[in-house]
Residue, then its C-alpha position, 0 to 999 in steps of 0.5 A: m850872761r848868756v853863752s853860745q855854743e860857738e863860744l864854748s869852743t873858742f879861746e875868746g869864749l873862754r875868757r869872756i866866761v872867766a871875766a864873767l866869774r870875776a865881775p860884780g854879780g859873778c860867782p862869789w867864790d871866784r870873785i875873792q880869789t888871788h893869785i895866792s890864794l889860787r896857788p894850791y889849785l895851779l899846783e893841784e891841776a898840774s899834778e893832775a895834768l902830770a897824771a893824766i900823762d902817766s895814764d896814757d888817756p887822752e880823753l883825761l889829759c884833754e880834761e886836765l889840760g882844760d883845768l890847766l889852762l883855766e888856772v892861768l886865765l884866773q891869774v890872767q884875769i886878776a892881774e888885768e884886773h890890778g893893772t899889773f899885766t895882761l894877757a897881751e903881754v904874757l903872750h908876747g913874753i912867752a912868744d918873744k923868748l920862743v924866737r930868741r932862744h931858737p935862732h935856728v928855727f927863726g934866725d941863721a943859726i945852725v944846730t944838728t942835734p938836740e944836745e946842741v939844742v939844749s946847750r945853745w938854749e942854756e947859753l942864750k939863758r945865761e946871756e940874759r941873766r949876766s947878773e944872776s946866779a946860774l942857780a936863778g929861776v928854778p921854783e923851789t916849789l918843784p917836788a924835792l927830787a926834780y928840784a935837787q936834780a934841776l939845781q945840779r943841771r945848772a951847776t954842772r952847766v957852768g962847771f960844778a960837777w963830778e969828773r966821774v960817776e964813780q966819785v959819786w957812788e964814793k960820796l953816796s957811801e960816805e954820806l950813808e955812813e954819816l946818816r948811820q952815825a948820825k945821833t940827834a933828830e937834827e943831824r938825821l934830818e940833814e943827813t938823810g937830806d944829803v943821802f937823797f941829794v946825792l942819789a938825785e945826782l946818782a940818778r942824773w948821771q945814770e940818765v934817769d928822772a929821780e922824781e919818776a923813778l920814786q913816783q913809779t916805785s911808789r905806784r908799784f909799791v901801792k899795787r903790790f901792797r893792795r894785792m896783799e891786803a886782798r890776800l890777807k882778807e881772803r884768808g882772814c888775818q891782819f899784818m898786825e899777827m904776821s911774822v916778819e918772815e910771813k910778810l916778806a912771803l906775802w910780799r914776795e907772792t904778791k910781787t910776782l903777780 
């Protein structure tokens, strides 16, 4: 198959390339893929796109969004080959949803603030899913902290919520004490999960994205740890040779850099 330069810059050209990869005589690897086998790559590419956003690198983000789009089109191509759904149905589905859930843009409804938009969006979703749980549709594949906060937001919107942030602080103290008293591995696992869940709720009350907060802290840890490693290399020593006090002093030293 020959691909023109013009096709390289069009959506239809990309669609044709993806179809060719899956066609007889195409790529042996692409031809054997399924919705399930491609699942890890979809998750990986979405994560890499998020990392590109965090890096504030437009060129990298452009590349990663292309990789993510490829994963979407491969999933659509497989579905079309099996007759389960088409690209047209995917496009119609999201376009129809956007129009339906933005009556203030495509209809006569009036909203004036972003908060009103979110409230109206959730109301419309509840009307569409009357027979489903308020928690329906929250993907379990989300990172754990993001999943917890998504569940908590859903529960709050139907009235299952703390009344004051002080109650969340009290619950956190309670869960920490239960973790401290846990005896078995099973109890420690359960109580640790409870602590994280309440921490996610506390972060939500503080209008903090728990997942992003931990990601930022982890990235800071990586930078500081590498600085410590560099200092140790300069001094010709290792962590194992240092006392706790010396390690803390080194941590404080690199923390200020």
